[in-house]
Structures are given as C-alpha cells and as structure tokens.
N, C-alpha and C positions, 0 to 999 in steps of 0.2 A: 710665357713665350709659347708659340704654337709649335706643333710637331707635325711633320709631313706624314701622309698616310702610309701605312704599312702595306704589305702584300703587293709590292711592285719591285721593279729592278732597282738595285742599289744605286746605279748612276742617276736614275730619275729621282730617287729619294734624296740624294746628296744635293742635286741642283735645286730641288724644291726647298730643302732646308736652308740653302743659301739665300733664296728669295725671302724666306721668313726672317732670317737673322739680319739681313741688310736692307730689307724693304720695310713696309709699314702695313698695318691692318687697315682695311678700307670698309666703309659702310655701303651696303647694297644701294640704298636710296640716294646717298650723296654722290656716289660715283656711277650712276646709271650710264653716263656718257662713255665710260670705259669698259663696261661689262660686255662679254661675248661668250659664245659657246666654248666649253672645255672638251678636251679629248679623253678617251679612255686609256687603259693601260695595255691594250692588246694591239696596238698599231693604229695609225690614223688612216690615210689614204681613202679608199672607197668605203671602208668600214665605218669611218666617222660620218660620212654623208648619210648612210643608211640609218645609223644610230641616232643622228640628230633629227632626222625626219620622224623616227619612231617616238623619240622623247618629246617632241613638240607637237605631235599629232598632225604632221604634214605629209604631203604626197610629193614624191620626187618627179619633177617634170624636166627631163633631160633632152626632150625632142622639140621643144619650142623653138621656132625659127626667129631670126633677127633679134637675138637677146643680147643685152649689154650689161656691163658692170654697173651702169647707171640706167635707170628707167628714163631719166631725162637729165641733160646737162644742167638744167635749172636747179636740180637738187643740190648743187654746190654753192648756191647762193652768191655767185660772183657779182660784183658791181656791174652795172649795165655797160659801162665804158670798156671793161675787160671782156665781157661776154661778146660784145660786138667785134672785138679784136681777135678772139679765139678762132683758130683755123677750123673751117667746116669739116675738113678731113679728120681732125682730132676729135671733134664732136661726134662724128659718125662712128669712129672707132669705139668710143666709150658707150655710145647708145646701142651699137650693133656689133659688139665684140666678137660674137660667134661667127661673123661673116669674114673673119680674117685668119690668115696663117701667120705663125710666128717663127722666126729664125733667130737663134741665139748665139752670140759670141761672148766669151768670158776671159777676163784678164786679171790675174791675182798679183798683189804685191808679194814678192817672194818671202818677205819677212813674216807675213801672216799665213802663208800657205800651210805651214805645219799645223796651225790651230784649226784650219779648215779641214785638214785630213783627220785630225783627232775627233772633231765634232761629227764628221760623217761616219767614221768607223764606230764610234761609241753610241751615237744617237740616231742619225738620219736614216740609215738603211733599215734599222730595226723598227722605227716608229713610222716610216714612210712619210716623212715630212722634212721640209727645208733641205732637200737633197741637191744642193748646188754642186756643179761640176768642180772637181779639184784640179784637173788638168786645164791649162789654158786652151780655150777653143778658138783657134785662129780662123777655122772654116766654120761657117754658120751651121749650127745643128738644129734640126727641125723639132718643134714642140707641138704637141696637140694643144688645142685651145678650146676647152669645153666650158661653157657656161651652164650651170645647173641651177634651176630654180626650185625652191621648195614652196609649195603653194597650199593654201587652205582647200581641202577637198570639196567643201560646200560652196564657198564664195569664189574660188579660183584666184583669190588675192595672193600676190607674191609676198612671202614672209622672209625668205632668205635667198641670197644670191651667192653661189659658190663658184669660184674660178679654179678649175682643175687643170693643171699643166703636167704633162709627162713627156719624156723623150720618145719620139716616134721610133727610134732605132731599137730601144730596149723595153719600152713600156714602163720604165721606172718613174714613179711619181716624183716630180720636182717640188711642186707646191700644191697644197690643197687648202685654200683659204676662203673665209667668209668675208664678203665685201659689202660695206654699207657706208652711209654718211653718219656723222655724229656732230653734235653741237657742244663745244667745249664750255667750261664755266664762263669764259669771257665772250660767249655767244658766237665765236668763230666756227663756221661750218667746215668740217674736214672730211677727207676720205679715211675710213678706218678699215685696215686689212687685219683680219684675225686668223692666226695660224694655230689650230688646236695642238696641244701637247698633252702628255699624260697628266691628268688631274688639273690641267690649266691651259694656258695659251700664251703665245707671244703675239702682241698686238702692236702694229705700227700705225700711228696717226699722222696723217700728212696734210699740211696746209696747202690749198690750191692757189696758185698765182698765174696770171697770164703774162708771158713775156712780150717784149716789143715786136717780135716777129710772129706772134700768134701761137707760140708754143705754150703747152700747159706744163707748169712747173709744180711738182708735188714735193714738199720739203718737210722733214721731220726734225727741225733744228730747235726745238723748244729747250727751255732752261730748267724747268721744274715740273713736278707732277701737276697736271692741269693744263699743260701745254701740249702741242704736238710733240711726237717723239716715240721712243721705243719702250714698251712696257712688258714685263712678265707678270702674269696673274696666276694665282693658284688657290685651291681650296684645301685647307689642312684637315687633319684627322677629326676635328670637331666641327667642320663645316664653315670655319671662319675664312673670310677672303683676305688675301695678302697681295700686295703689288710692289714691284721694284721698277723704278724709273731709271733707265740707263742714259744719263745725260751725255756720256762720252761717245755713244754710238749713234750715228746719224745715217739717214737714208734720203737720197735725193734722186728724183726721177724727172726727166725732161722728155716730153713727147712732142715731136714737131713734125711738120709736113712741108717739104720743099718740092715744088713741081709735082704734086700728087704722090710723092714718095714719103711714106710715114716711117719714122724711126724713133727709137726711144733709147736713152742712155740712163742707166741706173748706177749710181755711185754710192758705195757703202764706205763710211769712214769710222775710224776709232781713234780717239784722242787727236782728232784733226789730221790723221794719217790715212791715206787711201788704202783700204783693205782689198776691195774687189770692185771691178767695173763690168757691168753687163751692157752689151749693145744688142738691141733688138731691131730686126727689120720686120716691118708689119705690112703684109701684102693682102689686099682684098681678093677674096675668092671670085672666080668667074661666076656670073649669074646662075648657070646651070648647077653649080655646086652649092649655092647658098640655100 
C-alpha cells in the first residue's frame, strides 16, 4: 500500500491517505486522459500559476485580449446538428471568456452547509482553492474573470489555459483551475477542469451536450472510472499515482442565452441530493473595456 508524502499538514496527509486506501493505483500511460498539474504544499492561488509556468518552461501571458476557455468551440467535437443549434452567445462566451463580467449567487442545502463550513475552515482558506461562499448569496456578488495563458516562449503556442476567479470585494481566490479538453477511453471528448491541491488535484470531467433551446449542458454523471465525473488524483511518497473516482458526487452546468442575456446554473449533488447551486449572470463588457 502507498503512503502519502510527509512534511505537509496533517489534514492534507489524512485526505491523501484516504484516496490511497479507497482509490486505485493508475498508470501514467494508460490514464493520460486523466492526468493534470498538481499543486504544492504552500498554497495554490497565484503561487501555483507561477510555479506551473516555471516547472513546464512556459511564460505567463495574462494580458492577451479576447481569450477564452476554449480556443474554438470545435474543440468539443460536437455533432454538426448540435453545433448548429448551439447559441452563438454561448459560443462567444467560451471562445472570448475574458470579455465578460461574472455575477454569482449561491444557495446551499442547509443539511450540507456544515460540511461546506468544515471544508472551508480546514482546507480552502489555507490552500487558496475551492473557496466557495458558505453564506447564501441572494444578491449577486461580483467575480473577477481572468483567463491566463501559459505559452511557449519561442513558438508562442498556448500550452495551458487557467481560469482564475476571485471575489472583487475581498480579492479572495474562489477557483484557480486549468481548463482543457480530453478524450475519454470511449473517445468521448469532454471538458476537463483541474483544480490543483497539495501533492495532487481535484479533476472534474464534463460531457458536453446541446439542449433543445441552444444551451450548453456540461454533465459529470459517469458511473465508473473512465467516464465523466469527479476524480481525486495524488502522487504518494514513492512517486506512484493514485486516483479516487467519486461516483456519488456530480456536477451539472447549464449555460444558456435568452434574448442576449447569458446565464449559467451549476448544480452540485451528492447521493442524488442537491448540495449547492450557483447562479451566474454573465455580462459582456462594453467595447472600450475589452
């Protein structure tokens, strides 16, 4: 059995050992579709972005204009009939994400709120990651919306796309994630969101579907490792990789546009019970601010 790395906080060591005990060892080559950057033990946030660029020999390009989570919506490999139905506003948001402002509302299931409070106090504030609001946000709270590209210094080719979101009011990091597409073993192309954690990461793989009204639906409702879903990954003290697939935890995001008003609803469920719901209002910036 593997042993989590020493010289880190006890709470991180315990959670990593849990992944080892209840997860499985994975092979680098067989599971390339699942792999992604890991975080360090001294916090994530902006530190992670700088360290990732250094580790991979890349340059941070945070001033590029008209940058998106996707270089092209075609990267999702959607069937032609779905692609034609997809809202042009939703396409523009994903291809030019930096041109938009985000407003966030949050609503907890009271039953799960205590667990959210525990996670935030023990992990989120310290590691500057997954810092979701604990109090229900009835009035929309503004988020920064920064797309950071890590590029090859010689070819200028984009190698990594990072979506950094902080609360405008406090500067507190909410999410710092690496976004890319991946092809699952069944050849399904998905969006992969990688949230670095100490010596590992939390990875959400979402299957894209276009709804009847042109909305983009991203769903992580897979049933087993190799499907879309929520994964923990880590590297143990001997460098071996481990993964734990959480079948019971699901993430569904619906991004839609009605009369040029873009909104998104993200629903997190555990054991088919709603844990937390985010509502985003997505506003395009005036031309002079883009």
